[in-house]
N, C-alpha and C positions, 0 to 999 in steps of 0.2 A: 359288147364288141360287135360292130357291124361286119357283115360278111366280107366287104371289100377291104376292111382293115385287119382281118384275121392274119396272124402270122402262120406260116406253113411249117409243119413239122413232119419230116419223113422218118418213119420207123422202119429200120431194116432188121428184122427179127424173124427167125424160122420157127420158133415155138409159138404155135397158134394161140394158146391160152394167154401167154404173156403179151403177144402182139395185140390181141383184142382188148386186153385189160388196159394197155397203154393207149390204144386208140380211143377207147371210151373215156378214160379219165382226162386225156389231153383235150378231147372234144368238149367235155364238160367244163374244162378250164378256159375255153374260148379259142382254141387253136383249130386251124384246118389241118387234118391229118391224112397222110397216105401211108400205107403199109406195103412193104416188099418182103416176101418170104425167103428170098435167096439173094446172093451177091449180084448176079447178072441183072435181075429185075430191079435191085436197089440202084445200081449205076444208071440204068435206063430211066428210072423215075427221077433221079437226081438231075439228070441232064434235061429232061422234058418238063419237069414240074417246078424247078428252081425254088427249092424250099429255103426257109430262113434258118433252119436248124436240122441236123441229122442226129437221130438216136441210133446207134450202131452196135449190134452184137458182134462178138469176135468169131465164134464158132458158127459158120454159115455154110450151106451147100453152095456148090458151084465156085464161088470166090470167097475167101475168108475175109473177115473184117479188117485186118491189117492191110491186106492188098487193096481193099476198097479205099481205105483211108489214104494210102500212098497215092493211088490214082487220083483221088479228089484233090489232094494237096498239090499235085503237079499242074492242075488247072485252076484251082481256087484256093488261095492261102487264107481266105478270110471267113468263109462260112463256118460257124461254130459246130463242132462235132462232140457229142457225148457218147462215150463207149459204155455199154452195159455188158458185163461178163461174169460168168460163174468162176472164171479163173482170176482170182484177186491177188496173185503173187506179184512181187516187186518186178520180176523180169518182164511180165506183160505190161505193167504200168510204164516202165522205162521205155519199152518198145513203142507203146502208144504215144508217149510224149515225144520220142524221137521222130515219129512220123507226123506229128503235128496235131494230136488230139487236144481239145480244150478242157475236157473234164472226163473223169473215170469213176464209174460207180459199180461196185461188185454186187452180184446177185447172191442171196435175196436182198432187196433194198426196201427202204421205207418209202411209200408212195408220196407222202408230203415232202420228204427230202428231194425226191426225184423231180417233182413239180417245181420246187424252189430253184433247183439247179437249172432246169429248163428256162425258167423265167429270167434268171441272172444271165445266162448265156445269150438269150435273145436281146436283153437290154444292152449287153456289152457289144453286140453286133452293130448297134447304132453308132459306135465309135468309128466304124470303118466305112462310112459313106464315101462313095467314090469321088475322087478329085475331078474337077473340070479339066479336060485335056488342054494343055497349053497355057493354063492360067496359073500365075505365080501366087502362092498363098499370101493372103493379106495378113497384116499384123493382127494377132488375136483371132485368126480364123483357123479352125481345125478341119482339115480336109481329109482326114483318115490316115495320112502318112506323116504330115508335118504340122508343127504348131510354132508360131512366133509370138513372143511377148517381150516388150522392152528390147534389150540387146541379146535376148536368148532365142535359140532355135533348137527345137527337139525333133529328131527324126525317129518315128515310131517303128520304122522298118529295121533300121540298123541298131537302134537303142543308143545312138550317139546324140550328144547334146553339145552345142557350142554356147557357152555361157560365161558369166562373170568369172567362174573358177577355171576357165579354159575349155579345152575339149575333153569331155569325159564320156565314159560308157556307163549307162544306167542299168541297174538290176531289173529283173522282171517285176519285182514287187514295186519298185520305184515307178516303173512305167505304168503299172496298174493303177497306182494311187494318183499319178499325174492325170491319167485319162478320166478318173472319177472327178477330179477337181475341174478339169476342162469342160466336161459334160455338164457340170453344175456351177459354172463360173458366175460369180456375183451372188451366189446363194450360200448362206451360212450352213455348215454341216457339222453335226455333232461327232465326237470321237466314235460313238457307237455306230452311227450311220456309215462312217468311213470304214470301220472295221467290218461291218456286215457286208458292204458292197465289195470291199477289196479282198477279204480273206474268209468270210463266213464267220461272223462274230459269235462267240459263245461267252458265257459268264466266266469261263476260266481264262479268257484272253485279256491281257492287261491293256487298258486304254493308253498306257505309256508308249505302246508300240507306235501309235500315230504321232505322238509328240516327238519321238526319236526321228521319224521320217521328216517331220517339219523342220527340225534342226538341220538335217541334211539339205533339204530343198533351199532353205534360206542361205546356207553356205554356198550352194551351187549357183543360185539364180539372183540373189539380192546383192546390190552394191554395199548396202549397210544391213547386215543380218540382224542387228539389234533394233533396227527401225525398218521393218520390212514394208515394201511397197506392194508386192504381189501376194504373198502368203501371210495373211493377217490373222491374228487371234481375235476371237470373240468371247469375251468373258462370260462364263457360265453356259456357253454354247459349244464352242469348238473352234473351227477354222473356216476362213473364207478365202477363195482364190479370186483375185481381181486383176485381170490382165490389162485393163484399160489404163 
């Protein structure tokens, strides 16, 4: 990875040993890394350095992680944030989700899992490329907020879709899977690839999960669900999304 192409990761972590370990391993994985030891320094580096991803501890000096997350989301709804915390209880996770965290990992954590989560979050951030001001989205063009194909229009901000089935509200998982198809439009994807990208595939997860979502998508977006135009099956492979 060339220096100019490196994605930037800001680590806001007050435990020096953990922060240095993250900095070293993220650097070895090809990322540019900055470390902030407290909340105030973290916010300053976020505004000045414009990272592609923030790794955020909850228990921090000066300003706690939840307050940092809330501040960031008031100014930037799209930058991916991964919380690391020794407090892995459900209350903290719910609070983090309410404030807009993208992922949550409890300490102690597996380094390989951490790096995979970082990679997935940065890949997903590519879905949110900014729209061109004043330009109406073209058919089949994903501008980060909207996507049009055929007679269908999906709003990724409100989760609303105007489609063959009428006006519907999509679930978070439906939105996630749609973004994966859009990012890979025209490319056949296996059920395993879709599960891995959308949910974090494990051998305990049934590939029928994807099949069930495809039934829904065809019902929503296809005029003839039995003869789909957009969401096509590929025998022995999986599925292909063709908006053309």
